[in-house]
N, C-alpha and C positions, 0 to 999 in steps of 0.2 A: 469767325463768320457774324456778323451782326444783326440781331434780330428786331431790336426796337426802334424805337423812336424817341429817344429821351426819357427820363423817368417814368412816363406817364402813359405814354401809346406801344403800341404796337405796330413795325413796319408793316407796308401796305403786303397784302396775300399772307399774311403769316397769320397762325393762332396758336396763342402759347396756352397747355394744360400743364398746371403745376401740382404736385403734390402739398395737400392741408392739414394732415394727419397719420401719423401709424395708428389705422385700425387694430390690424394684431400682428402677431409673430409667432412663429414656432422653431425649433431646433433641430436639427439632425438628428439620427439614432448618436455618435461618437461626438458631437457638439464642434466640427469641424465647421461646419453654415450654419449662420440665421438665417429665413429668410420674414420679410416684415413685407407687408403691403398696404399702400398710402395713396387713398382714394384721392380723386380733383376736387374734393368738395368737404368739408365737414359733416360729418354725418349726427346727428340730431336723434331722428327714427328710423324706423324700418321702409316708408317711405321714399327715402331719399337714398336709399340704396339700389334704385334701379336707373336704367340711362346711364349712368355712372362709370367714367374709366377711370386708371389706377396705375400706380407704377408699382411694379414687384422689386423690392430690395434685395439682394446677396449680400451676407457680409461674410468675409469668408479673412484666413489670415495662412497666406502661403509660406512665410518667415516670420520669426519673432519679430516685433517689434511692426511688421507691416501687414495692414489692415486693406482688406478688396472690399471695393463698394459695386455692385453692379447695378446700373439701374435698367430696366426691361419696362417699355409698351406692351405691346404683344412679342409673346414668345414664340420665336421664328424658329428654324430648324439653323444650325450651327454653319457657316461659312469659313473654308479654308482660304488661306493660310494664318496661322497663329504661331504668332511669338513662343519660340522654345524657354520656357522658364523652368525655374526649380522650385519647385510648388510642394513643399512638405505639409501641409494641410494642418496647420497648427490648430489646437484644442483652441477654441472661445473660450474665458469668463466670462460669466454672464451676471450682470449683478442688476435686478427690476428693481426700481423706485415707485411711488406712487403715480411720478407724473412723466417717466422717464424709464428707458434699459440702456445697460450698457452692455461692449461687447470691448473685453479688454486682452489686447496679444503683447506678452510683456510688460513694455512700460508705455503702452499706447494704449488709447479707448476710444473707442466712437461714441457717442451718446445721443439717443433719439427723444425728441418729447414724444411722450406716449399717449394716447387718447386725444379729445377735442378740447380740453382746458388749454391748451398754450399752442402756439404757432409751432406748424412744423420746422423743426431743423436737425443739422446732426453735427454735433459740438467735436471735432478731433483733440483731444486732448493727450501728453506726454509729459509724464513724470507730475503730470497734476497742474502742469500750465496749459491754457489753450491756445492752441497752435493756428489752427483758422478753423471755421465755419460754412457749411452751405444753411445759409435762412432761409425763412419762409418766402416763397416765386422762387427760387434760385434753378434748384431741378425744372425740366422741363422737358413734355413730349411736345414737337414744334411742326406744325404741318405747312406745309408752302404749295396754298389752293390752287397759283399758277401754274406751277411746272412738276404738280403732282407731286413731291418729294415731300420726304419725313426724316427732321434730327432730333436727338435727342441731346441735350444739353447738360450740363452744371457748370457752377459759378464757385469760387472760395473765395473765403471773403482774405482780403489782407490789412495789416497792421498798418499805423502811420510808423513810416521810414522802412517798410520791409521793402527788402529787393527781390526780385525775378532774375534767375541767372538759368543758363542753360539754355534746352530745346534747341539740341544739337549744334552743329556748325551754323554761327550766322554772323553776317558782317557789317550790322548793323552795331549799333549803341549794345556798349556791354552788359549793362542793365537792361533788361527785357522789359519796365515797366513800361505804359503809354505805347506797346509796338501789336499788331497784330500781325500772327505769323501763323502760315499753314504750310503744315507738317508734308510735306510732294516733292520728291526729290524731283531734281532738276540740274540739265547741263546748261549752267547760265554762267559764270566765270564767278568773280570775288568780289560784285560793286555793286550790287542791286541786294534786295530782301530775299532774292533766290536762295537756294545753296544747293549742294550736293548730299549734302549731310542731315537727316532731318530728323530729330528723336524726341518722340514724345512725354518728355522728362522734361522738369524742372526744378528746382531747388532753391529757397529764401533763405534768408540771414535771419530767420526766425525758429530755425530746427527741424525741419521736414522736409521732404521733397513728395512730388506729384508723379506718377508716372500712368497714362493712358494708354492701357490694354487695347491697342486698338491698330493694325498694320496699315490702315487707309489712312486717307488725310483727315489729319484730327487739326481742328481750326481752332486755335488759340485768340482768346483778345485779353490781355496783357494790361490789366489798371487803363484800357481804353473806353469800349463802350459802357462800363461801369469802373470810375477809375479807384474802386476801392476793394477792385476784385481780380479773379482771373480765371476767365469765362472757356471752355472747352465742351467743343460740339462736336459730330460726327452725323452724317447722312447713315438711317438706318432707322430700327426698333430698339437699341437697346447701346450703351456704354459704359464700358469697364475700366475703372482706375483704383490706384493704387495711393495710399497714403502712407509715406516712408521714414519715421522718426530715427532722429541722430542724435543729440541733441547738435553736435558738431557736424561739417559741410562733408568731414571725413569719414563721420557715422554714416551719414546719410550716403555717400556713394558708396560704403562697405555694404552697407544692405541692399543694395540697388544690385553691384556688381552678383552681390550674392544670387539672388531672385535671377539675373538675366544673362548672368556670365562672366568671368571674371577676364581681365585681358592674357591672354599668352604673354610670355617671356621669348622676346624675339630674342634671335643668336649676339652674341654679344659685335660679332663682326659688323651687323647692320646699324650698328651706332657709328661707326666710319663715315669718311668723307663719300657719297653717289657722284659720279658724273655722269650724263648722259648725251649724247651722239647729238641731241636736241631734235626737237621736232621734222622740220623741212630741211635741215640741212644735208648736205650731199656727203656722204659717208662710205669706205669701204674700207676691206680690212687695212689697207696700206694707212688706210687716215685714220684707223680706229689707233693701231700700235701709233703711231705717229705720237697720238695725244694722250697716249698710256703713256710713253716713254717719256714725251716731253713734260707730264707732271714730274715724274722721276726725276728729272734735268732741273729743274727747278725747285727739289727737295719737298713738293707737294704733296703728304702720303693719302696713298687713294685707297680704298677697302673695295670698291664696288664699281663696276663700268655694266651703265646702262643703256642696251641698245632699243631707242625709241622706234617707232611705227615701221618707218622704210627700211627693218630689217626682211620685213616681206615687199612683195612687190606693190606696188600700190593697187588701189581699185581692188584689192586682191584678200581685203582683212575680212573674218580672220581666215585665214589658209594655214596656219603652223609650220610655214613651209620655208625658208630661209634662199632669199632672190641668189641664184648661186649666179649672176652675171656681179653682183658687190662679194658676195662671200661663196668663192665656189669650195671652199673646205672650212666647211662653220666648226666642222669636231675640232679640226687642226688649230683654227684662230680660238676657241674657249682654250686650249690645251694651252698655245701661247700664253692667252691672259692669265691663265690660273700659274702658270709657270713665274709671272709675275707678281704672285704672292696677290692677287686681285679674284673678286669672284665675280661672276656675270650675272647678267639682270637681261632679261627681256620683257619686251610690253604685248600686252593681251586686251583681248575687248571679248565681248562675249556675245557679238555678232558675227556674220556670215553672210561676206557680198556674193550675190550671183556669179558674180566672175570667179569668187573662189573655188578649188578643186573640189572645196568639200559640201556647194550648195546643195546640189542634186541626192547626193549620197542622204544631208541631214534631211531633206525634203522628204525621200521616198522611203524613209524609216522612220518616221514622225518627230523628230527630234528638235523641230524648230516650232514657236507658238504657230499658232493657227488664227483665221481669222471661223467668222461660220459656217464658210462654204470650202473649208475641207483645206484652203491652199495655206501656203505659210502667208503669215502678218507681215506684208514690205512697204516699204519705201525708200525713197531715195537720198535722204538725210545720211550723211556722212560718209556711207559708199553705193555704191550703183547696187538697187533688187536687195538694200540691208532688210535679212532677218534676225531672227534673236533665237536662240539656243531655249531650248525648253528645259529648266533644270527640274521641273517636277516629274519630269520622267528618267527613271532610273539607267533607264539605258542611253536617253544623251548625258547623260551624266558619266556614267561609264565609258562611254565611244570621248568623249570631252578630253577626260583624264588619259587616257589612252593617248591623243596625241602631245599632254603633258609627260609624260612619263617619257615619251620615245625621246622630249627635250631635255628632259634632267637628266635622263642615262646620258644622253651627248655631252654633257656637263655643266648645263644653265643650274644656278641655284636657287635665282629668286625670280618671280615674273610682278610685273607692274601691272596691275587688273584697273585697266582704265575702264571709262564708262560703267554703265549696270543701271542711269537714270532715263534715259528714254524707252523706257517700258511703257506697249503699247495697253492702253485701256480699254477704248472703244472698238467692238467686234474682234474681243480677242478672245481666244478658245486655248486654256493649259491643259495638260496631258489627266491632270490629277482633278480636273474640276473645279478649279480654284478659281475664287471672284477675284477679276482682274485689277478693279479696284483696290483689292487687300493685297494683290501682288506686287502692286505697280512699286511698292519702296521695298516691300519686301526681297524679289529676284535680286539685290545686292546680296542678300546675306546666303542665298544658293548658291549664288556664283563665285565670292569669295570662299564659302566655306568650302567646295569643289577643287578651288584652286590650293587650298591649301593645305586641305589635305592630301592631295598627289603630292605635294612638296615632302609630308611626313612620311608616305608610302614609300618614297625612292628613297632620301637622302635623312630622312628617321625623323621623331617628334623633334627634338630639340633644335634642329635647323629649320624650320618654318619659321617662314614669313612672307608678306607681300605687301606691294607698294600698290592703296588700294585709294579708289577717288571716293565712292560712293560709299553710303553707310547706312542702317537699321538698327534698331535693338536689338542688341546681342552683337551686334558685327567686332565689337572690341575683343572679341575672344579672336579676330582673327588679322592681329595690326601687320604692317604699321598705315595706319592711313595720310595722307595729304593734301593742303588745302585746295588745291585746283590752280588752274589758268587765272595766275595773280594777272596785272599789268605791271609795269615797270616804272614803277611813279612811287615816292615817300607815302603817300596816304593809301595805296595797295599795300605798302607792305605791313603797314599799321592795321588795317583792315583784314591781313591774312592774321595777325595776334589776337586780333581780338574774335576773329572767327576759332582758330582752334584754343583759344580758352573758354570759348563758352564751348564748342565741344568737349573738352577736358573737364570741364563742369556735366559732363553729360555722362559719364559712364565710359568714357575713353582713356586709356591711361598713354599711349605714344602717340604722336606728330610728326608734321615734318611740312616743308615746304618748299616753292622753288626758289632758290636763292638767287635774286637778282629783276624776279619775276619772271612768269613766261612768255609774256605778250609784248611786241615792239624791242627798239634799242633800247638796252642797259645803261646811263650813262655810269662814267666811272666812279663819280661821289657814291652812289645807290650800291653799286655792284659790293664797293667797300665797305658801306654798311650794314647790307643785309649778309654781305658774308660774317659780318659780325654776328650778326641773331640768329642766323643760318647751323652756324658752329657754336650755335647754344641753344640749339634744340634737342629733344631727343634726338631726330634723324635729322641728317643732313644732306643736301644734294641738290646740284649744280643745274638748272636744265631750263633750257628756254623754248623759243620759236623758232626764229629765223636765222637766229647764231648760236656760235656755240660757245658755252658760256664758261669758257677756261680762262682763267685769270689775265694770261699774257696777253689776250685780245682786249685788256683792260689798264694795260701799265703795269711799266717795274712798281710802281706800290701797291699793284694789287697782288700781286704776287707775293709780296713780304707780308701783305694782311693774309692771305689765304694760307699761308705756311705756317706762321703763329696760332690762326686761330686752329687750324687743325692741329695744327700739335698740341696747344694748349686741353680741345677737347680729349684728344688720346691721352696726353698726360693725368687727366681726370677719369681715366673709364673704373679703376678699381673704386672711386666713389659713384659714379656713375651706373654702372651694371648693379652696387650695392643698392641704389634707390630702384631701377628697373626693378627689381627682385622684388622688392618691396611693396610696387607697385601691382607687378604679377600675385603678389601674395593676400595683399588688403582690397584692391581694386582703387584705389586713392591714385591721382594722376601723377605721372610725374614731372609737368609741369603744372604750376599750382597759379589760378589766381591769387591775386593776395588776400582776398577776404575771407579765402578758405586756410589758412597761416595766420592770420592776423584777426581771427573774429570779433575783440572785442574794440578791436581800431577803427572809428569811425571815418577817418580817410583813408582806409584800404578797401573801405567797400565796394566802389565804384570805378577801382581800378583796372583800364582794359588795354594799357603800355606797357606793363612791367610784369612780372612774373617770378617767381619761385621755382629755383630748377632743383627738385627734391628740399630736402629737408632745410638744407645749408645756404646755398647759394641765390642772391637777389640778382635777377636781370634787367637792367633796364635799357631798351636801344636804342639806338637814337636817331629819329624821323627826318631829318631836315639837311640840307647841303651846307650850314653854317655849323656845325660840328658841335651844335649848342644839344646837351642834355639836361630833359627838363625830369627829375622824379621824385619821390618819394623812401626817406627812410622812415619805418617804425622807431618806437622808443628802443633802444640798446646800442649795444656798439658794435659796431661792423667794420670790417677792412678790406679795402679793395685791392684785391687780389693781383691783382696787372699794374696798378700804382704803387700799393704798399701806403696809399694812404688810410689816417686810421680818423675817426667818426664815432662819437661819442654824443650818442641820440638821447636828449630826457622823455621827449613828450612828441617824438612824432616830430617830422620837418622835411618841409621842401627843399631840394637844391636845384639852383642853374648852376649848370659848369660846362667849361671846353673841354672834348677829348680830340685827340691827335688821331688819325687811323691804326692809330695801333692799341689802342683804349678803349672802352667806356664803363660806365658803371656794370661789376660783375663783384658784389660784395657777397664777404661770409660772415656768416652770423658769428657773435661771440660765443665762444665754447666748442665751435665746431671741430671735427679733424677729417683730415684730406689726405686719401694716401694716394700719391702720386710716382708716375715716370716720365719724366721728361724728356726721355731718350726715346720714347715710343714711337713705332712707327706703322702699326697699323692697331687696330682697335682691341682686334683679339689677344693677350699674351698673358704670361704669368702674373695675376693681379696680386700674388700671395709674395711675391719677391719685388716690387716695386720698391723703388731705393731712397725715396721718401716721404716723410708723414709731417703734416704743418697743423698747428696748433693754433687757435687765432683767440686770441685774448681771453686766456682762461682764468677762470672765476673758483670761488670755493664750491668747491662739491663732486659732486659725480657725473664724469661725460662717459659717451662712449660711441662707438659706428661700428655696423657691420662692417664684414669682412666676410667676401664672395669672391670664388675663383671665377675664370672665365670660360665657367661653365653655368654659371649660377648657384652652384655648390654651396652652402654655408659653414664657416670655418672660424665661427665667432665673435668676438667684440677685439677691437683696440680700443685701451679703458685708458683714461687720464683721472687721477684725482688729482685735489688742488684742495691744499690744507698747509695756515702758518708759515704761507710762503715758503711751501714746498709742495711740487708736483711730483705727481709718480704716474711713468705711462708701463703700459701693460701693453705689448707686440706680439705676444705669444703666439696668435693666429699664423703669425707669415714666417715663411720661408730663412728670411735675412734678417739681417739687421738693418734697418731704414734709420737713414739721418733725420736728426728730428728737427724741424725749424721752429721756433716760440714766435707768434706775432705777437706781443706788448707794446700798446701804445705805438708809437710811428717805428718801433725799433724791431729787426729780427736776430734771434739768439740763434745760435746753429751751435747741435750738440752732436758730437757724434755718437752714437750708444752703442754701449759696451755689452748689454744683458738684456735679454726680453724684456726684463721688467728693473725700472731703471729709478730713482730719485733726482732731482733736481734743484736746485735752488734757483728761486725765481729772482 
């Protein structure tokens, strides 16, 4: 939201007051909070102390290397809901000098000018280096005299060549500089500035992140209203934000997710291929089984089959009741699918149609969001008389979970948790008295939490995962999330990736998208290229609206492409799942923007069309029907794992190449160690018995790769040591001896290992 008219004027109807000095401060008894008072004028004498407002500034540290700043104009009663934070209330180290006072947590310091001899400012310093600052006049309490509203604003400086990343799932330019961003979840597709997953957190390439701890709409002006600042504002009388010090992007995300919650580890089977009925297609038990069997017939391995909306009768969503005309024996059908080695997913949303068998019960028991007159909040969007489950009511949560438990006990393994964005604000009353403006984005957290917990309660903690569309801060604890309703166009495929990379720069570890796009007919060329991209994402799902996204509908070559890239992903599962475990433990995303992995490479800072899949694999999808790949390789030695081509790059280089549908740029970094199983038919198998280990361009020194089993348990490391032309490999964690493949230059050397630890001449 913009408040000024250029640098000199304030927009009509707004008035802005800003702190001009820190008049005094004090610490609480245990030194976990400092409170400063900053009046809206420089005070030279007592006569100036009348008729003068000010901002109260609270300084805290919930975790080491994180400093919180709360700016309050009028101290009003708190409103719910609030984000769940892991607040350890760290002690602040205080240093007072003649004209400043500093508060330090770990290696991060907030330094305030003190008294009336220097302009008001807050400097945030990490390891002795200035990260950013709030300068005189940028903090503000703002009155909208026309609309009788009040806002609080902060603006933090940006340096030259400082890039801003994150703010949730954003389909606009990957670097956010120059953009206006409103943190409001919307059901709007993937082709505009509106998104399903809005996160009031950003990071920059200068070593810090900023988390605005406000569940309601936070309005960001990112180098827009002021071209050298990130401004953020909320309606109300206070605003809370945290500076998160790195210095690396991984450090920032590690600390941010320590504060807001680490991503749960999805079960290993969830990394295999998901296939859906699609949305408006006709399907019955016969159709479903024929599709599954034809995938087997075409040798395209499948791990999850998803029933979209019409597993229930139309107009009755949500009823939790199978359409008996189409599925007369759902338990029997689920058993038949399980007998084929495939998990079952069904579609959910948090809304109750007036035609649903559940509506009157939910209304009469107070399980729905209400209007002020006591009636359910309803409209006809999506479903007739559509109402909303009130997840702030514990009884409603228990009631909703009960129906999920019935489905899970029937054999359902996982739920797609669709929607959760169109949550009412005007004239909305929640059971627990939550502020509707703060609840609008937060609703998805309660919804997905209830579903995730239901799966844990029936199938066990390690079996839980969802396939969610909407998200807010903390939703990373309930993976997986997918990008939503994309169009079947290359531009939409590229936008999906930008949205995913922004999302995963915002504290989320796992992500998927609709292979082929959701809307419209998918051209065969696009289907094949999106298949490559989809099977090189953490989670992979064919899904559409009006047509089955099954490979044989797009030609014989599409079947071959699907087969190859599904099997390639299954083969890589020992590597991929070790990276998933690392994401769960550290908070680093599994799919990483290039700036995160190559912070010192200037050319990598703005790339939103390629990514690292874990530590070692670079993926550059092809976004055109000309088979042209345009991608960048940072300095190093790289090997295309699909073609075997070797790249020795001195200073970073752009490449323009052509690829057939059976390949694309999928490159292993030098010294990568990949444990693989080319015979895998499902994503979940005994990773410790994988029959191949590939070592790429081994250099002098010690190299290692973590080994986990299919349950995510650690089993040590495979190590490679190179010295004086000799390579020693140790595969002690494995149950059996794999075949070693050494990729050196453009050649591959195959070695049948005879011992768990063996030395080979290079």
